[in-house]
MARGU-660404 format. One record per atom (N, C-alpha, C): residue in three letters; x, z, y. Coordinates in steps of 0.02 Angstrom, whole numbers, plus 50000, padded with zeros to 5 digits. Each point is the difference from the previous one (the first is absolute). Example, Ala and Ser with C-alpha at 12.3 -4.5 7.8 and 13.67 -1.06 7.14 Angstrom:
2
ALA506605039049716ALA499555000050059ALA500455000050060SER499824996450053SER500425000350059SER499615003750055
***
This chain:
161
MET503964957751251MET499745005550039MET500105006649962GLU500285004850033GLU500145006549968GLU499355003949989LYS500025004349949LYS499445004249983LYS500245007249996LYS499525004749996LYS500175007049993LYS499705002949937ALA500375004749970ALA499765004049944ALA500105007350020THR499535004349983THR500055007150016THR499905004049936LEU500535003649980LEU500015003249935LEU500245007350005GLY499655004449965GLY500205007049997GLY500195001949929ALA500615002449991ALA500265001749933ALA500415006350002GLY499735005250032GLY500375006250007GLY500444999850061CYS500565003549998CYS500465000350057CYS500194992950021PHE499904998450063PHE500084993050022PHE500724997850006TRP500495004450001TRP500704998150010TRP500264995449945GLY499935001949938GLY500264995949944GLY499614993649991VAL499355000350013VAL499584994149993VAL500204994850052GLU500115002350062GLU500224995450052GLU500674996849982ALA500465003949975ALA500664997449983ALA499944994649946ALA499565000949952ALA499914994949947ALA499734993550029PHE499525000450044PHE499714993950029PHE500504996550046ARG500415003750035ARG500494997050045ARG500514995649963GLN500095001349936GLN500494996349961GLN499714993549972MET499364998850009MET499684994149970MET500084993850043GLU500174994649967GLU500024993450033GLU499294998350023GLY499934997850061GLY499354998250026GLY499655005550041VAL500265006249995VAL499745005450042VAL500374999650066THR499634999350055THR500324999050064THR500035006450042ALA499585004949984ALA500015006450037ALA499635005349960THR500195006250011THR499645005749972THR499945005450053ARG499475003849996ARG499915005950042ARG499675005349957VAL500215006350008VAL499655005349966VAL499525003250049GLY499465002649973GLY499505003150043GLY499455003249961TYR499435000650033TYR499445003749973TYR499374995850006SER499575000249948SER499384996350002SER499495003549955GLY499364998650013GLY499485002549957GLY499705006750020GLY500175002450059GLY499755006550022GLY499534999650059THR499865005950028THR499505000450053THR500295001450069LEU500615002650004LEU500295001850065LEU500374994050030GLU499874998750064GLU500374994650034GLU500705002350016ASN500494995549992ASN500705001350017ASN500275006549969PRO499935000749934PRO500255006249968PRO500765000450000THR500255006050001THR500725001249992THR500135001649927TYR500645000249982TYR500185001849932TYR499745007049984GLU500055004650047GLU499765006849989GLU499245000049990ASP499644995950038ASP499274999549990ASP499844997749929VAL500344994749978VAL499874997249934VAL500175005049945CYS500555003650009CYS500215005049950CYS499555006149998SER499575000850050SER499535005750001SER499424998949951HIS499944994049974HIS499474998149952HIS499305000850030THR499944999150066THR499355000550033THR499784993350030THR500444995049999THR499844993650034THR499774994649952GLY500155000649935GLY499814995049951GLY500464994049996HIS500544999950040HIS500464994349999HIS500455000249939ALA500204994049978ALA500514999149949ALA500634997650033GLU500575001849972GLU500644997150021GLU500024993049970VAL500094995050043VAL499984993049978VAL500584996150028VAL500114994349969VAL500484995150025VAL499614993850019GLU500104997650061GLU499724993650021GLU500544994849990VAL499874995249957VAL500484994849983VAL499774993550031THR500434997050041THR499874993350027THR500394995249956TYR499664994849974TYR500324995649953TYR499794992750011ASP500434995649975ASP499874992850003ASP499734998049932PRO499344998449994PRO499724998449935PRO500284993749969GLY500364996050038GLY500334994149972GLY500645001949963ARG500245006150011ARG500635002349968ARG499905005849952VAL499475003950009VAL499855005549955VAL499245000849998SER499745000949940SER499275000549994SER499775007350007TYR499375000850016TYR499705006650003TYR500055003449931GLU499924996149947GLU500065002649932GLU500705002849986GLN500514996750027GLN500685002649992GLN500095006650037LEU499685000650059LEU500025006350036LEU499665005449959LEU499444998449969LEU499645004949959LEU500425002049939ASP500384995449971ASP500445001749944ASP500505005450021VAL500294999450059VAL500475005150024VAL499625006550014PHE499424999650029PHE499585005950013PHE499905004049936TRP499804996749945TRP499875003549937TRP500645003149972ARG500564996750008ARG500635002549973ARG500295005850039LYS499815000750064LYS500315005150043LYS499655006849997HIS499485000749961HIS499665006549996HIS499605000549935ASP499745005949988ASP499575001149942ASP499275000050023PRO499654994549988PRO499314999450025PRO499495004149961THR500245003949951THR499545004349962THR499985007150028GLN500405001550050GLN500015006750030GLN499535000150060LEU499525004449999LEU499515000550054LEU500285004350057ASN500054997150059ASN500215003650061ASN500675003449992ARG500464996749967ARG500685002649994ARG500464994749972GLN500655001050012GLN500534996149968GLN500565004949990GLY500135001849937GLY500525004849985GLY499875006650035TRP500495002150040TRP499955006550034TRP499584999650064ASP499844993950023ASP499614999150060ASP499265000449982ILE499655005050027ILE499305001149982ILE499574999950063GLY499444996549996GLY499524999750055GLY499694993150005ASP499424999750034ASP499654993650006ASP500394994850039ASN500485002250040ASN500414995250037ASN500484996249954TYR500095002349939TYR500434996749951TYR499604995949949ARG499374998950014ARG499574996549951ARG500224992749991SER499814997349943SER500134993149984SER499424995850026VAL500154995550047VAL499474996150031VAL500254993250022ILE499564995049991ILE500134993350025ILE499474998650053PHE500234999050062PHE499544998250054PHE500014992450006VAL499444996849984VAL499984992749999VAL499764997350067HIS500304994450020HIS499864997050065HIS499494994349997ASP499844997649939ASP499504994749994ASP499764999749928ASP499514995749987ASP499714999449933ASP500514997749948GLU500464995750021GLU500524997549955GLU500445005749975GLN500205004450046GLN500405005849981GLN499605004749956ARG499365000950016ARG499585004549960ARG499964997649928GLU499874993549991GLU499964997249932GLU500665000749963ALA500554998550035ALA500675000649969ALA500145007249981ALA499825004750043ALA500125007149986ALA499595002349941LEU499384997949995LEU499575001849943LEU500294997249935ARG500214993750001ARG500304996949940ARG500635003749980SER500425001550050SER500645003349987SER499895007049971LYS499535003650029LYS499855006849975LYS499754999749927ALA499564995249986ALA499734999349932ALA500574998349952HIS500454995750021HIS500574998349957HIS500445006149987GLU500145003950053GLU500405006149991GLU499655004949954GLN499355000850009GLN499635004749958GLN500024997949927SER500004993549986SER500004997649931SER500655001649964SER500535001650038SER500655001249968SER500165007549993GLY499535004450017GLY500135007149995GLY499395003949978ALA500125006049974ALA499445004149975ALA499685004350054ALA500405002650046ALA499745004550051ALA499624995950053PRO499445002650024PRO499614996450051PRO500394999250066ILE499974994150028ILE500314998750065ILE499505002350053VAL500245004050048VAL499575002950051VAL500074996550067THR500384994650003THR500124996350062THR499334997850030GLN499935001450065GLN499404997850036GLN500144993250031ILE499484995850003ILE500044993650035ILE499475000350054GLU500224999750063GLU499555001050057GLU500134994750053PRO499514998650042PRO500124995550056PRO500525002950047ALA500434995750027ALA500525002350046ALA499675003450060GLN500315005450021GLN499775003750059GLN500564999750052THR499905003550054THR500515000150053THR500655002849971PHE500544996550014PHE500675002249980PHE500325003350061TYR500235006249990TYR500355003750052TYR500735000549980GLU500444997150040GLU500715000149985GLU500265007250001ALA500405001749950ALA500305006749997ALA500555000650052GLU500205006050012GLU500535001550047GLU500634996049983ASP500404998550051ASP500594995849991ASP500475002649947TYR500085006549995TYR500485002749951TYR499804998749928HIS499374998249988HIS499774998349932HIS500144992649983GLN500084995850050GLN500104992849988GLN500684998849968GLN500004996349944GLN500624998449964GLN500425006349988TYR499665005449984TYR500305006649993TYR500595000049951LEU499904997249941LEU500535000249950LEU500584995450019GLU499854994250029GLU500534995550023GLU500455003450050LYS499705003650046LYS500385003550051LYS500465005349970ARG499825002349940ARG500405005249967ARG500414997449942GLY500024993449991GLY500414997149947GLY499745001449930ARG499355001049994ARG499705001449934ARG499504994649983SER499854999149936SER499514995049980SER499375003049971SER500005006649988SER499415003149971SER499965007350023CYS499395002650005CYS499925006950020CYS499875004649941THR499834997149942THR499885004149940THR500274996349940ALA500065003749946ALA500174996849937ALA499424995549980THR500134994949960THR499464995649977THR499525004149958LEU499364999250014LEU499495003849964LEU499804996149938ALA499975003449943ALA499774996849939ALA499245000749999ARG499664994649983ARG499275000249996ARG499795004049939ALA499525004550010ALA499725003849944ALA499584995349959GLY499955001449936GLY499564995949960GLY500264998849936
***
């Protein structure tokens, strides 16, 4: 039975592309979660008034890829020590957040965050919150980099510390 993971790690384009390359990931969608406005648009989210984060919803087969493996990619695709920003992208919509769908994911996310924190000096600011309504982003955002023949939207960020 397939499961879902919802992860926010800055600009969702590069994060989605990384998950799409994983064995066992059956689908990805980019969108918005964690805010107060129903059916937000990209412009709404970028106004920094809705509280939404840019997220990737990953559908995966837990018999082929574990939630922990998804979290490993999540940590590698962004700098979790930057509060409400990733590189040049600044705002609460770029925050580092793991939206958990059940107690098992919550426990795995807490363990994974603690493990990541133990390997670095700078505090990890990643939030772990219960999953909220996922609003799919506009079609032009879906598989954005694939459509343009690119694999990343920014240079790899080096973690401070």
